[in-house]
BANU-745676 format. One record per residue: x, y, z of N, C-alpha, C in turn; residue in three letters. Coordinates in steps of 0.001 Angstrom, whole numbers, plus 500000, padded with zeros to 6 digits. Layout:
% BANU-745676
XYZXYZXYZALA;...
% end
This chain:
% BANU-745676
488885494049480610489253495456480447489027496193481765UNK;490047496877482268489943497631483505489745499105483161UNK;488630499661483580488384501072483300489122501939484323UNK;489195503206484027489879504151484909488858504895485757UNK;488885504740487077487973505507487942488292506993487863UNK;487316507802488227487476509253488204487043509836489544UNK;487869510690490112487524511381491345486609512563491053UNK;485686512830491965484877514040491864485663515220492414UNK;485201516413492114485844517612492666485817517579494192UNK;484712517083494773484616517021496229485631516038496806UNK;485819514895496151486791513918496627488213514476496565UNK;488526515222495528489846515853495424490032516867496552UNK;488983517639496821489058518628497906489208517947499259UNK;488495516835499471488601516092500728490015515534500914UNK;490581515034499830491948514509499897492926515605500287UNK;492780516761499673493682517876499971493534518331501424UNK;492316518347501930492064518819503301492526517819504347UNK;492203516538504145492406515520505182493679514699504999UNK;494212514660503779495353513789503500494943512409503054UNK;493636512154503005493113510867502534491687511066502043UNK;491209510109501246489807510103500837489405508668500496UNK;488208508293500914487631506979500620486749507117499384UNK;486963506252498394486199506283497141485465504952496998UNK;484206504875497433483477503602497379483154503182495940UNK;483191501870495692482717501319494432483421501820493197UNK;484725502045493274485462502534492110485524501482491003UNK;485534500208491385485516499115490421484276498256490661UNK;483727497736489588482492496948489651482770495540490179UNK;481723494815490603481909493417491016482525492561489911UNK;482161492837488662482721492067487553484221492347487401UNK;484603493601487505486021493938487454486777493326488622UNK;486165493335489796486832492783490973486985491276490875UNK;486079490599490191486234489155489983487486488887489146UNK;487721489720488147488923489595487333490174489907488150UNK;490125490997488916491275491394489724491580490343490786UNK;490544489776491380490746488746492400491414487518491781UNK;491027487179490548491668486053489859493138486358489583UNK;493418487609489221494825488001489006495615487899490300UNK;495005488294491420495695488195492707496030486736493025UNK;495132485835492693495403484403492915496558483933492031UNK;496613484441490785497723484070489901499057484502490493UNK;499103485722491004500331486235491587500726485421492818UNK;499737485085493638500010484322494857500554482934494553UNK;500052482311493496500452480936493170501713480864492314UNK;502199482003491849503409482004491014504613481551491835UNK;505541480835491225506719480356491966507551481521492508UNK;508146481326493657509079482301494215510456482000493639UNK;510876482845492710512179482660492072512898483997492024UNK;514226483992492095514964485249491990514666485956490668UNK;514615487284490736514425488065489534512986488254489108UNK;512037487798489924510620487986489596509976488838490693UNK;508654488682490885507968489458491924508585489135493285UNK;508519490112494196509157489984495504508139489485496525UNK;508415488347497132507506487758498120508157487796499499UNK;507390488294500471507847488373501865506890487565502739UNK;507440486926503765506664486051504637506678486560506081UNK;505763486041506870505726486274508311505196485013508977UNK;505300484964510308504768483843511070503398484209511631UNK;502468483265511581501127483492512110501179483743513607UNK;500403484741514042500277484998515478499363483975516149UNK;498694483170515364497769482174515913498479480852516179UNK;499192480333515153499791479004515307501228478909514809UNK;501828480047514454503217480040514005503426479577512579UNK;502352479350511840502471478888510460503096479970509580UNK;503733479526508508504325480459507561503236481091506702UNK;503224482420506624502217483147505862502895484068504861UNK;502238484304503733502670485390502859502216486693503488UNK;503156487584503676502867488895504266502524489917503178UNK;503351489959502137503089490861501025503893490419499815UNK;503432490859498648504142490647497390504312492012496731UNK;505556492350496375505867493647495787506400493476494363UNK;506495494615493658507046494650492297506325493643491404UNK;505027493810491304504172492874490568503996493295489115UNK;503740494580488884503364495069487557504368494721486453UNK;505680494716486726506608494377485633506442492950485107UNK;505783492091485876505701490681485519504267490185485309UNK;503280491087485372501887490663485245501097491725484489UNK;500570491352483324499862492315482481498649492918483175UNK;497935492100483956496734492587484631497054493667485640UNK;498039493433486480498385494438487485499079495642486850UNK;499711495445485700500247496600484981499102497498484525UNK;498005496887484075496835497666483656496196498386484844UNK;496138497708486000495590498342487203496459499524487612UNK;497770499325487613498680500407488011498548501606487072UNK;498321501345485799498126502437484843496839503188485143UNK;495759502436485387494467503070485684494524503884486972UNK;495124503310488011495187504017489286496128505218489212UNK;497082505175488280497955506322488097497192507555487626UNK;496120507343486861495279508470486440494558509074487645UNK;494139508219488574493478508694489791494464509496490639UNK;495675508957490803496705509679491564497012511021490911UNK;497012511059489588497257512303488886496192513352489173UNK;494925512902489313493878513841489706494164514430491082UNK;494593513580492010494883514062493365496055515050493354UNK;497061514775492532498216515664492432497900516950491668UNK;496963516852490734496722517976489844497691518017488685UNK;498414516927488456499316516783487321499601515311487111UNK;500264514974486022500536513576485680501354512903486777UNK;501015511632487056501717510854488076502458509690487434UNK;503529509235488096504298508093487620504423507079488749UNK;504395505792488415504430504729489418505777504698490127UNK;505732504665491444506922504588492286507130503164492798UNK;506064502546493295506125501170493805504709500625493902UNK;504572499308494048503242498719494271503396497357494935UNK;502298496925495573502354495673496334500942495208496672UNK;500838493944497064499643493426497726500013493134499169UNK;499319493764500106499408493372501522498347492319501777UNK;498741491171502334497820490056502462497062490033503786UNK;497734490225504872497148490124506211496246488882506297UNK;496865487717506196496162486441506301495722486210507748UNK;494858485234508008494487484927509393495733484705510250UNK;495846485473511326497044485417512155498115486394511724UNK;497863487144510653498841488117510173498912489342511065UNK;500079489962511113500286491116511970499754492399511369UNK;499719493442512196499277494758511751500457495672511473UNK;500171496966511398501198497968511130501096499063512179UNK;502221499353512824502255500405513827501984501769513171UNK;501556502764513960501315504088513385502580504627512712UNK;502430505091511484503582505590510748503133506477509596UNK;504071507170509011503919507878507747504806507158506730UNK;504317506939505543505135506232504563506404506994504214UNK;506360508313504311507549509119504012508693508826504978UNK;508390508209506128509432507883507101510479506928506537UNK;510114506187505504511027505182504959512103505789504068UNK;512296507103504132513351507746503367512961508099501944UNK;511660508134501682511211508401500321511541509814499847UNK;511815510737500759512052512128500349513328512289499529UNK;514155511249499441515323511334498560514925511161497096UNK;513700510682496866513225510457495507512296511581495018UNK;511372512022495859510399513050495460509848513709496716UNK;509144514819496517508667515604497661507444515002498328UNK;506614514304497586505422513677498166504942512576497242UNK;504041511754497763503541510594497042502056510434497337UNK;501349509810496407499964509424496632499879507907496596UNK;499400507322497694499110505897497743497660505689497330UNK;497434504759496412496077504386496040495870502937496470UNK;495035502732497471494744501403498009493472500861497371UNK;493560499700496753492409499021496169492043497840497050UNK;490816497836497546490347496769498418489986495538497590UNK;490626494405497870490322493133497198489361492301498038UNK;489615492216499350488718491523500292488122492551501239UNK;486915492292501709486294493220502652487209493430503858UNK;487429494681504206488248495035505371487336495589506449UNK;487420495016507636486559495388508753487410495774509955UNK;486762496315510957487456496597512208488045495311512770UNK;487302494214512617487718492933513198488962492362512513UNK;489084492533511190490239491915510517491364492903510216UNK;491286494101510810492415495018510714492374495963509544UNK;491252496657509372491153497626508281492096498810508513UNK;492282499595507480493097500799507560492515501769508586UNK;493408502431509325493011503512510233493824504756509857UNK;493132505891509748493774507140509319493391508271510261UNK;494147509353510198493855510532511011493942511766510122UNK;492961512620510215492788513708509251493627514937509587UNK;494181515546508539494813516851508644496263516864509052UNK;496760515776509627498129515783510160499184515623509072UNK;498748515340507831499708515298506724500364516661506516UNK;499670517721506927500194519074506734501364519390507675UNK;501601518532508651502707518749509587504043518295509014UNK;504015517619507881505248517130507279505767515885507977UNK;507041515593507799507645514389508358507794514531509864UNK;507224513579510605507245513631512062508377512821512673UNK;508800511764511987509858510893512526510395510042511388UNK;511689509735511428512299508963510357512602507527510739UNK;512309506606509846512736505209509899512299504432511132UNK;511191504828511765510645504066512876509186504475513072UNK;508387503619513717506988503981513963506872505271514779UNK;505728505930514669505478507145515432505421506841516930UNK;505842507804517736505798507669519186504609508456519741UNK;504345508241521015503186508890521637503264510412521510UNK;504463510963521676504579512423521598504303512948520190UNK;504520512102519167504218512514517795502714512530517532UNK;501975511733518308500558511512518003499615512314518893UNK;500145513263519645499287514135520460498317514870519539UNK;497038514785519850496020515445519044495510514640517873UNK;496084513468517637495617512635516530494436511774516962UNK;493442511664516108492314510762516319492252509803515141UNK;492709508585515346492677507593514288491252507055514141UNK;490760507022512908489424506509512639489543505297511715UNK;488696504293511956488679503110511109488093503458509748UNK;488645502836508728488174503059507360487831501707506732UNK;486684501124507116486285499838506524486063500006505020UNK;486412498983504251486249499038502800485697497725502271UNK;485055497816501122484528496646500437485285496454499130UNK;485260495235498566485962495012497304485540496027496237UNK;486545496633495609486286497648494599486426499064495102UNK;486461499250496415486680500580496988488147500984496834UNK;488367502292496764489714502850496824489833503731498060UNK;491031503813498608491379504844499581492683505466499102UNK;492687506780498936493900507513498607494412508185499869UNK;495718508128500102496314508889501195497735509253500809UNK;498186510421501276499512510858500864500575510332501824UNK;501836510534501462502941509905502176503160510473503562UNK;502516511607503883502665512203505210501435511978506089UNK;500455511266505572499239510970506340499524509844507332UNK;499463510095508651499675509010509616498574507955509479UNK;498974506695509518498001505604509408498542504366510117UNK;497652503424510344498013502189511034496952501146510721UNK;497183499907511160496146498875511099496474497795512122UNK;495435497140512596495570496115513636495833494747513011UNK;496313493780513803496467492407513309495122491808512901UNK;495188490672512231493984489969511784493816488657512548UNK;492968488645513584492744487412514335491598486566513774UNK;490983487008512656489816486307512114490258485157511208UNK;489286484464510645489555483328509756489639483752508291UNK;489531485054508011489465485525506628490672486384506268UNK;491215486140505076492325486945504580491825488331504174UNK;492656489365504388492316490752504046493386491295503110UNK;493158491101501781494138491535500790493834492960500314UNK;494900493761500200494809495118499686495944495338498690UNK;495613495912497537496634496288496562496939497765496741UNK;498219498089496909498667499472497070499554499846495887UNK;499195500920495203500058501485494169500417502905494594UNK;501696503215494563502206504501495051502818505275493893UNK;502507506569493834502914507417492711503551508708493199UNK;504452509250492394504942510606492608504630511436491358UNK;504805512735491469504568513610490316505579513282489219UNK;505088513173487987505988512889486870507028513986486709UNK;506678515208487107507619516319487005508820516157487922UNK;508709515241488912509825514989489830510599513720489470UNK;510312513148488313511112512039487816510496510668488018UNK;511014509701487263510598508297487364511655507566488198UNK;511267507118489396512226506539490343511982505051490609UNK;511129504434489797510752503031490044511984502126490108UNK;512838502189489112514003501298489076514999501622490190UNK;515245502900490418516195503286491460515704502856492837UNK;514414503105493124513871502711494422514031501215494653UNK;513675500415493663513734498963493861515165498452493954UNK;516092499097493244517503498722493388517996499040494794UNK;517613500210495307518009500587496667517414499633497693UNK;516124499332497554515483498455498531516053497040498462UNK;516360496579497263516888495222497122518198495059497880UNK;519009496099497907520273496012498647520038495878500145UNK;518989496509500664518758496552502108517722495562502610UNK;516728495259501776515634494392502238515080493592501058UNK;515870492652500535515444491889499356514326490905499702UNK;513656490371498685512638489342498953513265488133499625UNK;512453487377500328512975486273501136513813485289500320UNK;513409485011499072514087484009498262515502484450497863UNK;515802485758497962517091486274497508517987486728498656UNK;517718486274499863518505486722501007519750485856501223UNK;520774486503501777522012485810502074521895485070503404UNK;522354483849503433522325483062504664523191483729505722UNK;522660483817506956523412484367508070523364485873508191UNK;522760486558507220522645488005507307521300488376507913UNK;521294489398508765520064489839509414519454490997508629UNK;518130490920508398517399491960507686516292492489508596UNK;516171493804508699515205494415509606514273495328508818UNK;512961495048508927511953495907508285511688497072509214UNK;511846498295508718511731499490509560510270499962509636UNK;509755500503508527508375501003508480507801500664507110UNK;
% end
């Protein structure tokens, strides 16, 4: 049974002020043992068309094939559906109204896995679906400075969209101070779609898995199916790609 974490009034205020908030120990070690087992189930599931979306990358260490991320998990896994439901209540607290699931994924960042350039999630064209989003990141493996933990910068979410469909440039980041946000299993980090963030590659021997569930206000509609249909046309999972066609991941 996965319980629903609750934000304090101070955490809600911090989120509103900074565009992000770290919530330590939202899930217990016992709950995380269950969630970690579910993550292993998802990882070991066959890659077949019409199921969860699996994306790969090449290791920066030895060129080996790595799982980069798995998306669209909840429709096919009862455990992650329960997690997405629980985290939706947390996102609703941050919004101040009911939230609905927009998308979700596990970012793996295996040994040799790459990082993410500075960006805002809204850059990916999400504003065609809703005005803003809350990402709820659940830490599965300890994230450290060494293995590429999340880095965020406070207050710049209030500037709105800085650049579309590409990483932020130096001129966009004047005045930004990115700070590392190390997390332990069971921690949450909430950040909105306009909060600039980044993370470094993982040169260590340990995998750094993070589950991300993204929500919009229910008052702005349920866009889960539309978003995934749109993304599938432009950037489908590796198993469903057309031979000879080039696919480019933007942000």
